[in-house]
N, C-alpha and C positions, 0 to 999 in steps of 0.2 A: 538428469544433466541438463542444469536451465546455463541457458549463455545470455552473455550479456545481459542482465534482466535490468528493468528502472527501478531503481530505492521508491520513486513515487511518478507517481504519473507527469505528464506535463501539463502545463495550465491550458484549457482548452487556447485553440489556434494558435498554437506555439510550433514547433515543429523539435523534436529530438532527434536528431539525423547523426548515425552515425556509422560512415563506412563497412567499420573492421564487422559489423552487426552483419549490413549482408553481405560480406566478402565470406563469412564462416556460416553460415545458412549455406550460401552455395557450394559452400568447402566439405561441410556435412551434407548434403548432397549425396555427391562425387558420381559415380558412376547413370547412380536409376534418374539424376535429372535425364544424360544422354538419351536414356530408351524413352523417358517418359514423357519429354519436350519437343526434340531434336528430331531423334528419329538413327536408324543405324546405318554409319558410315560405310558401312558393305551392301544400303540399298538406297542410297541416298535423294532415288527421285520418284521410289515407292509410293510416298504420303498418304501411309496407312494406319496413321496414329490413332491419336482421339483428337486430335486439332487437323484433322487432315483437309478438312473444305475450307479453312481457311489456311492453311499453309498451301493448298494449291492455291488463291487466289495471289498471294504473299509471292509465289512465284514465276505465276503470270507475270507480273510488274516488275519480277526484276530479271523475266527472258526479257519483255519487252523494250526494259531500259537498254539494254546489251544488245539486241539488235537494233535503235536508234544509236547510239553511238559508233558501230557496224556501219551503219548506213552513213552518218556525218562526216567518213571517211580515216573514221579511229583503227588505226594498227595494237596498236600499246596503249594499252591502261592501264589507272593507278586505283585499287577498289582499298577500300578501310570499310570493318563493322566494327560499330563502337560497342563495346558491350555484346562481343560474339561467344560468352558459355564457351560450351566445345566445341564449338570451331565448325557444328555442320552448315550452316549458311554460310559462310565463306569458301567450303571446298566444293559447295553446290555452283559456287556461283561463277567460281576458277573453272570448274570441272565446265561446265554451260561455254562459259566466254574462249576456253580454247577449242572445245570443239565447233567453233562457228567461225574460227580463222585467225584469230586477237595472235600477232605473233608475237607479245610478247605481256605479261599477267604482273604485277606487281602488289600482292596482295598483306594485308595487313590489320589482324583481328588483336583488341584488346579485353580485360575484362578483371574487374575486381578481385574478382576469388582466383588463386594461385589454383586449386582442385580443379576450376574448368580451364584453364592455360595449360594444365597440364596434363591433362584428356585432350587437347587439341593437338599440342604434339603430337603425342602419342601418338592420334585417330589420324590426322592428315594424309592422305594418300598424293598429297602435294607437294609435299616439303619441301621442295625448293621455290615454289611459289607463294605459299602461307607461313607470314611470320606471325608469330602471336608472342603475346608477352603482359604483363599485368599492367595495371590503369588504372585511374581514378574517372571517370566520364569529366567530373563538379572541377577537375583541372585544368586550366586554357591549356590546349593543343601547342604543340611547339608553329614556326611557324613551317617551318618546311614542309610542316601536315595537308599543308595547302596545296589545291589544282588535283583534287581528289574526281575521279568519270563518275564513279559509283559508288555513294555511301550507304550502308545500312544503319539500322539500332531497331533490330527488332524485339517485340513485345515486352518485356517486363520492363525493359533499361529503364525509360524514364521516367515509370512507375517508384523507383527504387529510392528516387533522387528528391533532395529535400525543396519545397515549393519555390523558394525565396533562390536556390540556381537553378529555378529553372530555364527563367530566359538568357541568362549566359549563355546557359548547354546550346540553346536551340541556336543563337549566335555562331556561337563557335563553329555548329557542325553544318551550317549556310555556309560560313566566312574559310572553310574548309576545299567547299565541293563545287564545283566548276559545271559538275555535269547532274547526275540524278542523286535525287536523296530520296529517302525508302524508311520513314518509319513507323510502328504500331506500339501504340500503348493500349493497356484494360480499360475498360472504360468505367462508369461509375454505376450501370445499369447492367453489369453484366453479371453470369453468376458466379457461385465463390469460386475461390482457386485457396487453396494455398502456394501458389506460384513457385515453389521445389519438389512438390510429387505431385499425386495423384491423391484424390479425398482420402480416399480410406486407408490413410497412410498417419491423419489426423483423430485425432481423441476429441479434440474440441480449438478454435482455433476466431480470430473477431477482428475482422477491420473498422480501426475506426478513422475515417475519413476528417472526422474533425480535426482531430491531433496528427493525423498522417503515420498512424501505426499501426503495423500489423502482429499478433501474435499468437502463436500454435505451437500446441500442443500434441506430439504425435506420439503414437499408440507403443511405439518402443520405449519411451520414458522423457524424452526429452523435451529445452520450449526453446521456439527460438522467437526473437521478433526482430523486426527492421523499419525501413522508412518504406510506407507504401502508401500512392496517393494517386485517386483514381479518376480519369477524365473522362469530362463531357466534352462534346464537339466542337462544342462552340469556345470551348477554351482553349482546346487543344489547337484551334481554328488562329488561334487571338494569337496563340504563343508565335507562329512563325510567318502572318503575315507579314508583320516592322521587315522583316530578314528576305522575304522569299512570295513577294505577294503572288496572288493566284494559285497558292499553295492547291491540291485536292485532297479531298477525306471522302473514305470509301469503309462503310463497316464491315465487318468479317465476321460471319456465322452469325447472324439473327436468329437462325432458328434452328441451325441443325443442333446443336450440341440441345439446345430442349425439350428436341426430340428422340434425341439414342437412347437406346434403350439402357438401362441403367444393371448391372452385374447383381446387383441385388434386390433389382423386382419385376422379378416377373419377364425377362425379356424377349424371351419368347413369343410371347402374347402378339404382340404385332407387328409382324415379323418387316423388314423394310422391301418394298416393292423397285423396280424399275421407273413403276411411272411414279408411284411417293417422290422418290427422289427427283424425276423430272420435277415433279409440281414443286418441291421445296428450292433447290435453285430457283426458279420465277421467282419466286417470295422475294430469295436475296437477292436475287439482280434488282428485284420492283423495291427495294426499301432498304437495297443499302445504304443510300443517301438521304435519306428521308427522315428531316429533322423529327420526324418522331418515332424513329423508330435506328438511328444510330446509334443514339445513348444507351440502346440492349442492348447491342450487338457485342460478342469476346473481348473483342478488337478492334479500334480505329486504324486505319492505315493513313498514312498521309504521304502525299509523291510531291516531291519541288520539283521543280526543272531550274537548275539553279546556274543556266546557263543563259540565259533569260538576261 
């Protein structure tokens, strides 16, 4: 089954962006995407998936932001998750905010995929505190969306937006945030991904970063294609610097995925040891912000304190 296939490729340097393509791809991914990317709702803080190392680093930043807001005397907070997927990260954040003692938490998540929003509404354990709705990040956020204490925009969200809308989206995310802004993007030097599932589900795929297009043929016969732009650190930093000066960058998972055993290739030949894990963590800490290595991380995390 072929979805939204191009009748002919775009001219080099142009971008063919159709948000319906991206929404359709994640709609078809459905519950499998929840298990693949975000983890189980019944084990929010297990962080035991294939991206567990990066997830733990992202979570440390979210936890630190919540504690900082509490230290500033905030007892009521607003949280926004732009591109929330199946809602796991927003539910994690609300759960932790309540555990820390915030009196009132107002949390909104939106995503371009109706199926992701359906999953989020179905699985959210704090239904009274999390609102989920469909929405396109390329559309201007409403004026009343301002004053958000913590804004999240995690993993592939910005990667799926057309390049000519990046600056507008960056400005909007900063505009609505009065506290902490945390964003991650997949890097130009990362290991391959098909975004909507594990590589084992693909027969073939191609990332065309010149045209910002991604295509994949799945083993079940489906063909998906959608906008995909991979970022380098300098480009990502320059995008937000005019709106949030002093933002910091951190490479997420420079080494862990590259050393992970693959189930198709003698996975027990070199088992992990605690000593090896310790050495990997030292390498990650040393190289996560190194210009030579950061573009080869799986993702780059940007943190902006918009209260300054």
